[in-house]
C-alpha positions as MATLAB code, in Angstrom:
seq = 'MKRNPQSDGRLRPVDLARSHGLSTQAVRNYEAAGILPAAERTAHGYRTYTPRHARALHAFLALVPGHGHPTAAAIMRAVNRDAIEDALRLIDDSHVQLLDDRRTLQAVEGALRDLRPVPEERGGTFVGPLARRLGIRPATLRTWERAGLVEPRRDPRTGYRIYGPVDVRDALLVHQLRRGGHLLEQIAPLIAQVRSAGGVAPLASTLLDWHARLSARGRALLTGAAALDAYLGCPPAPGDGPSVCAAAPSTTA';
ca = [
      10.810   24.495   16.070;
       9.043   27.487   17.712;
       8.654   27.108   21.331;
       7.645   28.286   24.036;
       9.891   30.581   25.772;
       8.415   30.396   29.144;
       8.384   26.327   28.787;
      11.855   25.441   29.710;
      12.213   23.404   26.817;
       8.728   21.962   26.411;
       6.760   22.076   24.090;
       3.259   22.783   23.533;
       0.756   21.575   20.895;
       0.272   24.755   18.880;
       4.093   24.134   18.260;
       4.167   20.512   17.336;
       1.084   21.206   15.776;
       2.482   23.940   12.838;
       5.793   22.211   12.946;
       4.115   20.098   10.562;
       0.801   21.142    9.139;
      -1.556   19.797   11.592;
      -4.556   21.371   13.901;
      -4.483   20.954   17.642;
      -6.767   19.169   17.494;
      -5.101   16.788   15.144;
      -2.578   16.174   18.034;
      -4.702   15.468   20.566;
      -6.019   12.495   18.427;
      -2.803   11.207   17.615;
      -1.834   10.976   21.906;
      -5.012    9.390   22.609;
      -4.703    6.715   19.851;
      -1.397    5.338   21.504;
       0.421    6.747   18.106;
       2.576    9.657   20.811;
       3.905    9.278   24.447;
       0.877   10.597   27.116;
       2.029   14.401   27.376;
       2.618   15.941   30.759;
       0.138   18.435   32.382;
       1.042   22.128   33.668;
      -0.621   22.874   37.053;
      -3.645   24.150   35.214;
      -4.087   21.140   33.847;
      -2.493   22.145   29.626;
      -0.742   19.836   27.473;
       2.934   19.723   27.642;
       5.419   18.035   24.978;
       9.058   17.795   24.504;
      11.180   16.841   21.964;
      10.464   13.513   22.257;
       7.013   14.079   21.041;
       8.557   15.679   18.090;
      10.068   12.972   17.010;
       7.403   10.414   17.420;
       5.217   12.804   16.128;
       8.004   12.656   12.726;
       8.248    9.063   12.733;
       4.665    8.562   12.921;
       4.367   11.017    9.495;
       7.356    9.466    8.105;
       6.189    6.168    8.141;
       2.301    6.603    6.919;
       3.020    7.581    2.317;
       5.110    3.413    2.632;
       2.647    1.330    4.894;
      -0.030    3.024    5.309;
      -2.051    4.859    8.255;
      -2.961    1.605   10.563;
       0.105   -0.030    9.950;
       1.922    3.069   10.902;
      -0.602    3.939   13.837;
      -0.273    0.495   14.752;
       4.121    0.837   14.583;
       3.193    3.976   16.675;
       1.702    1.842   19.162;
       3.602   -1.104   19.548;
       7.052    1.301   20.141;
       5.195    3.491   22.694;
       4.000    0.288   24.657;
       8.064   -1.694   24.221;
       6.620   -3.622   22.219;
       9.701   -3.010   20.156;
       9.291   -6.823   18.190;
       5.403   -6.438   17.825;
       6.436   -2.872   15.508;
       9.348   -5.025   13.807;
       6.805   -7.602   12.530;
       4.075   -5.298   11.346;
       7.099   -3.648    9.249;
       8.188   -6.629    7.975;
       4.912   -7.406    7.145;
       4.567   -4.163    4.856;
       7.782   -5.250    3.179;
       6.544   -8.576    2.921;
       4.110   -6.980    0.698;
       5.896   -5.027   -1.112;
       7.878   -8.106   -2.747;
       4.773   -9.747   -3.343;
       3.392   -6.611   -5.226;
       6.872   -6.397   -7.828;
       6.709   -9.657   -7.710;
       3.301   -9.464   -9.561;
       4.199   -7.226  -11.092;
       6.892   -9.127  -12.689;
       4.135  -11.825  -13.695;
       2.681   -9.811  -14.992;
       4.566   -8.570  -17.240;
       6.250  -11.969  -17.654;
       2.282  -12.634  -19.229;
       2.149   -9.957  -21.514;
       5.431  -10.195  -23.282;
       4.532  -14.053  -24.249;
       1.175  -13.051  -25.716;
       0.856  -13.174  -29.654;
      -1.724  -11.285  -31.176;
      -4.958  -13.123  -31.163;
      -5.676  -13.391  -35.150;
      -9.295  -13.055  -35.566;
     -11.419  -15.611  -35.900;
     -14.663  -15.895  -37.882;
     -17.668  -16.253  -36.019;
     -15.281  -16.485  -32.643;
     -14.917  -20.641  -30.999;
     -16.929  -22.606  -28.257;
     -15.719  -23.268  -24.897;
     -14.200  -26.587  -26.174;
     -11.811  -25.919  -28.643;
     -10.634  -23.084  -26.820;
     -10.148  -24.972  -23.325;
      -8.318  -27.434  -25.600;
      -6.085  -25.167  -27.104;
      -4.980  -23.726  -23.515;
      -4.924  -27.539  -22.128;
      -7.623  -26.521  -19.291;
     -11.137  -28.058  -18.739;
     -14.278  -26.216  -20.667;
     -15.559  -25.836  -16.265;
     -12.553  -23.545  -15.746;
     -13.013  -21.424  -18.267;
     -17.137  -21.115  -16.905;
     -15.275  -19.838  -13.776;
     -13.283  -17.670  -14.843;
     -16.365  -16.182  -16.927;
     -18.155  -16.056  -13.400;
     -15.085  -14.217  -12.058;
     -15.692  -11.271  -14.228;
     -12.405  -12.641  -16.495;
     -13.756  -13.388  -20.244;
     -16.638  -12.277  -20.714;
     -18.487  -14.358  -23.856;
     -21.250  -13.803  -25.944;
     -24.080  -16.241  -26.701;
     -25.172  -17.294  -29.567;
     -28.884  -16.417  -29.644;
     -30.719  -19.352  -30.882;
     -28.669  -22.068  -29.060;
     -26.552  -20.280  -26.171;
     -23.766  -21.018  -26.628;
     -21.566  -19.456  -25.354;
     -18.868  -17.956  -28.272;
     -15.759  -16.789  -27.970;
     -14.140  -13.889  -29.443;
     -11.342  -12.179  -30.303;
     -10.889  -10.130  -27.046;
     -11.678  -12.913  -24.978;
      -9.219  -15.812  -26.658;
      -7.184  -12.126  -25.280;
      -8.106  -12.514  -22.114;
      -8.767  -15.685  -21.257;
      -5.101  -16.123  -22.525;
      -3.827  -13.768  -20.737;
      -5.473  -15.258  -17.055;
      -3.981  -18.478  -18.128;
      -0.821  -17.650  -18.435;
      -1.305  -15.424  -14.411;
      -2.783  -18.526  -12.936;
       0.477  -20.349  -14.313;
       2.332  -17.797  -12.697;
       0.426  -19.275   -8.895;
      -2.290  -15.828   -9.188;
      -5.307  -16.049   -7.552;
      -8.605  -14.440   -9.518;
      -9.272  -11.792   -7.205;
      -5.906  -10.902   -8.121;
      -5.238  -11.655  -11.803;
      -9.555   -9.208  -12.247;
      -7.977   -5.277  -12.141;
      -5.119   -6.489  -14.929;
      -8.196   -7.448  -16.580;
     -10.596   -4.294  -16.441;
      -7.251   -2.016  -17.200;
      -6.412   -4.360  -20.677;
     -10.112   -4.077  -21.283;
     -10.723   -0.206  -19.621;
      -7.045    0.624  -22.190;
      -8.576   -0.788  -25.552;
      -5.605   -4.453  -25.410;
      -2.765   -4.705  -23.992;
      -0.274   -2.527  -25.928;
      -1.239    0.639  -24.510;
      -0.645   -0.878  -20.718;
       2.782    0.092  -21.291;
       1.987    3.750  -19.043;
       0.714    1.936  -16.928;
       3.340   -0.895  -16.311;
       6.000    2.336  -16.392;
       4.096    4.363  -13.725;
       3.010    0.688  -11.778;
       6.899    0.405  -11.164;
       6.905    4.569  -10.121;
       5.093    3.946   -7.283;
       6.256    0.557   -6.083;
       9.880    2.064   -5.752;
       8.292    4.934   -4.463;
       6.589    3.019   -1.625;
      10.246    1.552   -1.392;
      11.635    4.895   -0.409;
       8.859    5.255    2.141;
       9.531    2.503    3.897;
      12.911    3.793    4.052;
      12.642    6.984    4.586;
       9.879    5.539    7.932;
      12.969    3.113    9.128;
      14.917    6.286    9.385;
      12.705    8.687   11.173;
      11.661    5.882   13.748;
      15.023    4.890   13.963;
      15.351    8.154   15.006;
      12.864    8.003   17.854;
      13.899    4.948   18.969;
      16.784    6.864   19.963;
      15.213    9.622   21.343;
      14.168    7.553   25.370;
      12.509    9.193   28.337;
      13.691   10.792   30.510;
      13.941   10.262   34.170;
      11.404   11.501   36.273;
       9.494   13.609   35.226;
      12.264   15.998   33.496;
      12.238   16.754   29.501;
      13.815   14.133   27.021;
      17.126   15.069   25.907;
      16.442   14.012   22.103;
      17.062   16.560   19.692;
      13.943   18.214   18.373;
      12.515   16.686   14.888;
      13.024   18.519   11.567;
       9.793   20.683   10.394;
       7.393   18.681    7.174;
       6.442   22.419    6.992;
       8.128   25.223    4.779;
];
């Protein structure tokens, strides 16, 4: 990391900024938000940072991909006020969310795997027969309709709901996921994907991408944890002297 040769191991805002591809204003904003510890000031009022500040900035930027900006900021604020347990709870919450997302993906894959092709039904089917086929009440199908999960057309003469093959497919998929304990608002995005993909079969690439994104998030959580651990091992220096921890690695080429 580039340093001001006259700063005796201290770093200027521009030194931190350049090492991470940021603006100096971003560094100041992170300090104001509590993401970085408070900087010391020179006799002329200029901010001076230490390698510990560089570690804090590196840890925050490493936490963002796995936890998201708001949670990463909350973790760093907790650490900087020495509320380590609060920071660890936030980290645990992110891991729990990732596990929940993995279970949702597993349930979706299971539901799609168990979904048999829907035969073309002449004229469609009405709410009563479809409800009996699924073993649910007609009112449940109407609830799914209000949630946008099934979209039956209406008979122009009688006003009765008519479920075509696509509607039956959607109802079967919703039923499978509901049996797995998933909420309607969790199911809605999948149904939208099925419709936009033109059916279940084209979703294979979507599911692979979903797996890849979850794996990337898992790796990002590990990377963030390592950077945060390095920062936790970099205590503030006693008195007014600079911290003795090593400078953080640069994130720019």
